[in-house]
C-alpha positions as CSV (number, residue, x, y, z in Angstrom):
1,M,-2.4,6.4,36.0
2,R,1.1,6.7,34.3
3,T,2.3,3.2,33.6
4,Y,1.3,0.3,31.3
5,R,1.4,-2.0,34.3
6,E,-1.2,0.1,36.1
7,L,-3.3,0.2,32.9
8,F,-3.4,-3.6,32.4
9,R,-4.1,-4.2,36.1
10,T,-7.3,-2.2,35.7
11,P,-10.2,-4.6,35.8
12,E,-11.6,-5.4,32.3
13,F,-9.0,-3.5,30.4
14,T,-7.2,-6.6,29.3
15,P,-10.2,-8.3,27.7
16,F,-11.3,-5.0,26.3
17,F,-7.8,-4.5,24.7
18,A,-7.8,-8.1,23.4
19,A,-11.2,-7.9,21.8
20,A,-10.3,-4.6,20.1
21,S,-7.0,-6.0,18.8
22,V,-8.5,-9.2,17.4
23,Q,-11.3,-7.2,15.7
24,T,-8.7,-4.9,14.1
25,A,-6.8,-7.9,12.8
26,A,-10.0,-9.4,11.4
27,Q,-11.0,-6.1,9.7
28,T,-7.6,-5.8,8.1
29,A,-7.4,-9.4,6.9
30,T,-11.0,-9.5,5.5
31,G,-10.5,-6.1,3.8
32,L,-7.4,-7.3,2.0
33,A,-9.1,-10.6,1.0
34,L,-12.2,-8.8,-0.3
35,G,-10.1,-6.3,-2.2
36,T,-8.1,-9.1,-3.7
37,L,-11.3,-11.0,-4.7
38,V,-12.9,-7.9,-6.3
39,Y,-9.8,-7.0,-8.2
40,A,-9.5,-10.6,-9.5
41,R,-13.1,-10.4,-10.8
42,T,-13.1,-6.9,-12.2
43,G,-9.5,-5.8,-12.8
44,S,-10.5,-2.4,-11.4
45,P,-8.2,-0.7,-9.0
46,L,-11.0,1.7,-8.0
47,L,-13.5,-1.1,-7.1
48,S,-10.7,-2.9,-5.3
49,A,-9.9,0.2,-3.2
50,L,-13.6,0.7,-2.5
51,A,-13.9,-2.9,-1.4
52,M,-11.2,-2.3,1.2
53,F,-12.1,1.2,2.4
54,G,-15.7,1.6,1.4
55,P,-17.0,0.8,4.9
56,S,-15.1,3.7,6.3
57,L,-16.7,6.1,3.9
58,A,-20.1,4.6,4.6
59,Q,-19.7,5.3,8.3
60,V,-20.3,9.0,7.4
61,A,-23.9,8.1,6.6
62,G,-24.2,6.2,9.9
63,A,-22.8,9.2,11.8
64,L,-25.8,11.2,10.5
65,T,-28.4,8.6,11.3
66,L,-27.3,6.1,14.0
67,L,-24.7,7.7,16.1
68,S,-27.1,8.3,19.0
69,A,-26.9,4.6,19.6
70,A,-23.3,5.0,20.9
71,D,-24.6,6.2,24.3
72,R,-28.1,4.6,24.3
73,L,-27.2,0.9,23.9
74,P,-25.6,-1.3,26.6
75,P,-21.9,-1.3,25.5
76,R,-21.1,-5.0,26.0
77,A,-24.2,-6.1,24.1
78,A,-23.6,-3.5,21.3
79,L,-19.9,-4.5,20.8
80,T,-20.8,-8.2,20.8
81,A,-23.6,-7.7,18.3
82,L,-21.3,-5.7,16.0
83,A,-18.6,-8.4,16.1
84,L,-21.2,-11.1,15.3
85,L,-22.7,-9.0,12.5
86,S,-19.2,-8.5,11.0
87,A,-18.6,-12.3,11.2
88,G,-21.8,-12.9,9.4
89,A,-21.0,-10.3,6.7
90,A,-17.6,-12.0,6.1
91,C,-19.3,-15.4,5.7
92,V,-21.8,-13.9,3.2
93,Q,-19.0,-12.3,1.1
94,A,-17.2,-15.6,1.0
95,V,-20.1,-17.3,-0.8
96,P,-18.9,-18.4,-4.3
97,G,-20.7,-16.6,-7.1
98,L,-22.0,-13.8,-5.0
99,P,-22.9,-10.9,-7.3
100,L,-20.7,-7.9,-7.1
101,W,-23.6,-5.6,-6.3
102,A,-24.5,-7.8,-3.4
103,A,-20.9,-7.8,-2.0
104,F,-20.9,-4.0,-2.1
105,A,-24.4,-3.9,-0.6
106,V,-23.1,-5.9,2.4
107,L,-20.2,-3.5,2.7
108,L,-22.6,-0.5,2.7
109,V,-24.8,-2.0,5.4
110,M,-21.8,-3.0,7.5
111,G,-20.3,0.5,7.2
112,V,-23.5,2.2,8.3
113,A,-24.2,-0.4,11.1
114,A,-20.6,-0.1,12.4
115,S,-20.7,3.7,12.6
116,P,-21.6,3.8,16.4
117,G,-19.0,1.2,17.1
118,G,-16.1,3.6,17.7
119,G,-18.3,5.8,20.0
120,V,-19.4,2.7,22.0
121,R,-15.9,1.4,22.3
122,Y,-14.1,4.6,23.3
123,G,-17.0,5.6,25.5
124,L,-16.6,2.3,27.3
125,L,-12.9,2.8,27.6
126,N,-13.7,6.1,29.4
127,E,-15.8,4.0,31.9
128,I,-13.3,1.2,32.4
129,V,-10.2,3.4,33.1
130,P,-10.1,6.4,35.4
131,R,-10.5,9.6,33.6
132,E,-6.9,10.5,33.9
133,G,-6.0,7.2,32.4
134,F,-8.0,7.7,29.2
135,L,-5.1,9.2,27.2
136,L,-2.8,6.3,28.2
137,G,-5.4,3.7,27.3
138,R,-6.2,5.4,24.0
139,S,-2.6,5.5,23.0
140,V,-2.2,1.8,23.8
141,L,-5.2,1.0,21.6
142,N,-3.7,3.2,18.8
143,M,-0.4,1.3,19.1
144,A,-2.1,-2.1,19.1
145,G,-4.3,-1.1,16.2
146,G,-1.2,-0.1,14.1
147,A,0.6,-3.3,15.0
148,M,-2.5,-5.4,14.2
149,Q,-2.9,-3.6,10.8
150,I,0.7,-4.4,9.9
151,C,0.3,-8.0,11.0
152,G,-3.1,-8.2,9.4
153,F,-1.8,-7.1,6.0
154,A,1.2,-9.3,6.2
155,V,-0.5,-12.4,7.5
156,G,-3.6,-11.7,5.4
157,G,-1.4,-11.6,2.3
158,A,0.0,-15.0,3.2
159,L,-3.4,-16.4,4.0
160,V,-4.7,-15.3,0.6
161,A,-1.8,-17.0,-1.1
162,V,-2.3,-20.2,0.9
163,F,-6.0,-20.5,1.5
164,S,-7.4,-18.1,-1.3
165,A,-9.4,-14.9,-0.7
166,R,-12.6,-16.7,0.2
167,G,-10.7,-18.9,2.7
168,T,-9.2,-15.8,4.3
169,L,-12.7,-14.2,4.6
170,L,-13.8,-17.3,6.6
171,I,-10.7,-17.0,8.8
172,G,-11.5,-13.4,9.4
173,A,-15.1,-14.4,10.3
174,A,-13.6,-16.8,12.9
175,L,-11.6,-13.9,14.3
176,Y,-14.7,-11.8,14.6
177,F,-16.4,-14.7,16.5
178,V,-13.4,-14.7,18.9
179,A,-13.7,-11.0,19.5
180,A,-17.4,-11.4,20.2
181,A,-16.7,-14.2,22.7
182,V,-14.0,-12.2,24.5
183,T,-16.3,-9.2,24.7
184,R,-19.2,-11.2,26.0
185,L,-17.3,-13.2,28.5
186,G,-14.7,-10.7,29.6
187,L,-16.6,-7.5,30.1
188,T,-19.2,-6.6,32.7
189,A,-22.8,-5.8,31.6
190,R,-23.3,-2.0,32.0
191,P,-26.3,0.1,31.3
192,A,-26.4,2.6,28.5
193,R,-24.8,5.9,29.4
194,A,-27.9,7.9,28.3
195,T,-31.6,7.3,28.4
196,G,-34.0,7.1,25.5
197,R,-34.1,5.2,22.3
198,P,-31.5,5.8,19.5
199,S,-33.0,7.4,16.4
200,V,-32.1,9.6,13.5
201,R,-33.8,12.6,15.2
202,E,-31.8,12.0,18.4
203,T,-28.6,11.6,16.4
204,W,-29.2,15.0,14.8
205,R,-30.3,16.7,18.1
206,T,-27.2,15.5,20.0
207,N,-24.8,16.2,17.1
208,A,-26.2,19.8,17.0
209,S,-25.8,20.0,20.8
210,L,-22.2,18.9,20.6
211,W,-21.5,21.3,17.8
212,S,-23.2,24.2,19.6
213,S,-20.3,24.6,22.0
214,T,-17.6,26.9,20.6
215,P,-14.7,25.1,22.5
216,R,-15.9,21.8,21.2
217,R,-16.2,23.1,17.6
218,Y,-12.6,24.1,17.7
219,V,-11.6,20.6,18.9
220,F,-13.7,18.8,16.3
221,L,-12.3,20.9,13.5
222,A,-8.7,20.4,14.8
223,L,-9.3,16.6,14.8
224,W,-10.8,16.5,11.4
225,V,-9.2,19.0,9.0
226,P,-5.4,19.0,9.6
227,N,-5.4,15.3,10.0
228,G,-7.4,14.7,6.9
229,L,-5.2,16.9,4.8
230,V,-2.0,15.1,6.0
231,V,-3.6,11.8,5.0
232,G,-3.9,13.4,1.6
233,C,-0.1,13.5,1.6
234,E,0.0,9.9,2.5
235,S,-2.3,9.0,-0.3
236,L,0.4,10.1,-2.8
237,Y,3.2,7.9,-1.5
238,V,2.6,5.4,-4.2
239,A,2.7,8.1,-6.9
240,Y,5.8,9.8,-5.4
241,A,7.9,6.6,-4.9
242,P,6.2,3.7,-6.8
243,G,8.9,1.2,-5.8
244,H,9.3,2.3,-2.2
245,A,5.8,3.4,-1.1
246,G,5.7,0.5,1.4
247,L,8.8,1.9,3.1
248,L,7.2,5.3,3.4
249,F,4.1,3.8,5.0
250,A,6.2,1.8,7.4
251,G,8.1,5.0,8.3
252,G,4.7,6.7,9.0
253,A,3.7,3.8,11.2
254,L,7.0,4.0,13.1
255,G,6.5,7.8,13.7
256,M,2.9,7.3,14.9
257,L,4.1,4.5,17.3
258,A,6.8,6.8,18.7
259,G,4.4,9.7,19.1
260,D,1.7,7.6,20.8
261,T,4.3,6.1,23.2
262,L,5.8,9.4,24.1
263,V,2.5,11.3,24.7
264,G,0.6,8.4,26.2
265,R,3.3,7.2,28.6
266,F,5.8,9.9,29.3
267,V,4.2,13.3,28.9
268,T,2.8,14.8,32.1
269,T,-0.3,16.8,32.5
270,R,1.7,20.0,32.7
271,W,3.5,19.3,29.4
272,R,0.4,18.2,27.6
273,A,-0.8,21.8,27.6
274,R,2.4,23.0,26.1
275,L,3.0,20.2,23.5
276,G,-0.5,20.3,21.9
277,A,0.3,23.2,19.5
278,P,3.8,22.1,18.5
279,L,2.5,18.6,17.8
280,R,-0.3,19.9,15.6
281,L,2.2,21.9,13.6
282,L,4.7,19.0,13.4
283,L,2.0,16.8,11.8
284,A,2.1,18.8,8.5
285,A,5.1,21.3,8.5
286,P,7.8,18.7,7.6
287,Y,5.8,17.8,4.4
288,L,6.5,21.3,3.0
289,L,10.0,19.9,2.2
290,F,8.4,17.8,-0.5
291,A,8.2,20.9,-2.6
292,L,12.0,20.4,-3.2
293,G,11.4,16.8,-4.4
294,P,13.6,15.1,-1.8
295,G,15.2,11.8,-2.4
296,L,14.1,8.6,-0.6
297,P,16.2,8.9,2.5
298,L,15.2,12.5,3.2
299,A,11.6,11.8,2.3
300,L,11.5,8.8,4.7
301,A,13.0,11.0,7.5
302,V,10.3,13.7,6.8
303,V,7.5,11.1,7.0
304,V,8.8,9.6,10.3
305,V,9.2,13.0,12.0
306,A,5.8,14.3,10.7
307,S,3.9,11.2,11.8
308,V,5.0,11.8,15.4
309,G,2.5,14.7,15.2
310,F,-0.5,12.3,14.9
311,A,-0.2,12.1,18.7
312,A,-1.8,15.5,18.8
313,S,-5.1,13.7,18.3
314,L,-4.7,12.0,21.7
315,L,-4.5,15.4,23.4
316,L,-7.5,16.7,21.4
317,Q,-9.6,13.7,22.3
318,E,-8.7,14.1,26.0
319,R,-9.8,17.8,25.7
320,L,-13.0,16.8,23.9
321,L,-13.9,14.5,26.8
322,A,-13.2,17.2,29.3
323,L,-15.6,19.5,27.5
324,T,-18.4,16.9,27.0
325,P,-20.9,15.5,29.6
326,Q,-20.3,11.9,30.4
327,E,-23.7,10.8,29.0
328,L,-22.7,12.2,25.6
329,S,-19.1,11.0,25.5
330,G,-19.7,8.0,23.2
331,Q,-21.4,10.1,20.6
332,A,-18.8,12.8,20.8
333,L,-16.0,10.3,20.2
334,G,-18.0,8.7,17.5
335,L,-18.6,12.0,15.8
336,S,-14.9,12.9,16.0
337,S,-14.0,9.5,14.4
338,S,-16.5,9.7,11.6
339,G,-15.6,13.3,10.8
340,M,-11.9,12.3,10.7
341,L,-12.7,9.5,8.2
342,A,-14.7,11.8,6.0
343,M,-12.0,14.4,5.9
344,Q,-9.3,11.8,5.1
345,G,-11.3,11.0,2.0
346,V,-11.6,14.7,1.2
347,G,-7.8,15.2,1.8
348,A,-7.0,12.3,-0.5
349,A,-9.2,13.7,-3.2
350,V,-7.7,17.2,-2.9
351,A,-4.1,16.0,-2.9
352,G,-4.8,13.7,-5.8
353,G,-6.4,16.5,-7.8
354,I,-3.5,18.8,-7.3
355,A,-1.0,16.0,-8.1
356,Q,-3.0,15.3,-11.3
357,L,-2.5,18.8,-12.5
358,T,1.1,19.3,-11.2
359,S,3.1,16.5,-9.6
360,P,2.9,14.3,-6.5
361,A,5.6,16.3,-4.7
362,T,3.7,19.5,-5.4
363,G,0.4,17.9,-4.3
364,M,1.9,16.8,-1.0
365,A,3.5,20.2,-0.3
366,A,0.3,22.0,-1.2
367,V,-2.0,20.1,1.1
368,A,0.6,20.2,3.9
369,G,0.5,24.0,3.5
370,L,-3.3,24.0,3.8
371,S,-3.0,21.8,6.9
372,V,-0.6,24.2,8.5
373,A,-2.8,27.2,7.6
374,V,-5.9,25.5,9.2
375,T,-3.9,24.6,12.3
376,L,-2.7,28.2,12.7
377,A,-6.3,29.5,12.2
378,L,-7.7,27.2,14.9
379,A,-4.9,27.9,17.4
380,P,-6.6,30.8,19.2
381,G,-9.5,28.6,20.2
382,L,-7.3,25.8,21.5
383,R,-4.8,27.8,23.6
384,T,-6.5,27.4,27.0
385,P,-5.9,24.0,28.5
386,V,-8.6,22.1,30.2
387,D,-8.5,19.2,32.7
388,G,-10.5,15.9,32.8
389,D,-13.0,17.1,35.4
390,G,-15.8,18.8,33.6
391,G,-13.6,21.1,31.5
392,R,-12.1,23.4,34.1
393,L,-9.6,25.8,32.7
394,L,-5.9,25.1,33.6
395,G,-3.0,27.4,34.0
396,G,0.3,27.0,32.3
397,D,1.6,24.6,35.0
398,G,-1.4,22.3,34.6
399,S,-3.1,23.3,37.8
400,P,-6.7,24.7,38.0
401,R,-7.0,28.4,37.7
402,A,-8.2,30.3,40.7
403,S,-10.1,32.8,38.7
404,R,-13.7,32.2,37.7
405,T,-14.0,29.9,34.7
406,P,-15.4,31.6,31.6
407,R,-18.7,30.4,30.5
408,T,-17.5,29.2,27.1
409,A,-15.3,26.6,28.8
410,R,-18.3,24.6,30.0
411,P,-21.0,22.9,28.1
412,A,-24.2,25.0,27.8
413,P,-26.8,24.1,30.3
414,E,-29.1,22.5,27.8
415,E,-26.4,20.1,26.7
416,T,-26.3,18.3,30.0
417,T,-29.9,17.1,29.9
């Protein structure tokens, strides 16, 4: 599967894509509305930021307790229920006079409850499209997500100005209901990918099983740490260029869009094996130039070029699926997503701490250097390419090797049960 036409002709991909896009727009608009509402009540930038991004941090708790549900719930029912739960939460947060502690309690509950959502969604994508089409489908979702975030912030800001923050929360709730309806009516009912009931014990057992494979450990770390440190660079845009931070964020979005388009649509299997390492280095290396304190034009160019490197995550996720049994794919993708969110918070804290003691430019260059160092340290474990059929080792031309596959390239026997 190499073209967008083929992708959208795949049965169920269009409603799947539509539901995911509408839900992203709803999340963006309601997050902005709630952040505005909290700031108006408290005047606290910290509480406002937590109101917008707190659910992402709360997903870490869900990853340690509920992530086994990603493969043990019927995907259509799970995604529909999560969209309806999000709609209900937005309605509750729009209630006039709702105590601040109650609003944050709702956020915490939603963050934990939504933690299996990414695993359910991307595990379902792996079922809807052929395995060789996962990377293209994932790149399209990334591009749509970025576009919906941009539109969500822009339109959400206008809605807040016209209808107030509470009115925007109710509009966001309506969008969640639309996403639930599209999911329920547009997707086929499928059984859960794995048997058994989701539980904290099962979450820990499967997480341990996923982590026990050395090749998968390298992939998880490569997805989490370099990416999180580079997001630390992004967290300093406002401090580095207070009057032009929006331009830098837009440049980053443009670079990500270009990278996802290039890798998802035009890069062949043969070249994927060769581009993985350069893209991982591209993600952070250009930020080293911030040590020189570049002016806005050069800083913008650095951000655009570096953000193309985010496409390395697509190749790493494809590798993760090749190394993971089908029945654990949802939890594996959910674990990669939750770990990435956690490391982004860590990266922002590290970058902010360094900038507090030195300068924003120094902070950005320092965490970029750390990201490059981690990428180089992980490189030996990521050199051997794998295909999408059970993790077979590939040669440099992208074809399966004739020699016997080393045992470490396959999941351990107990992981397939």
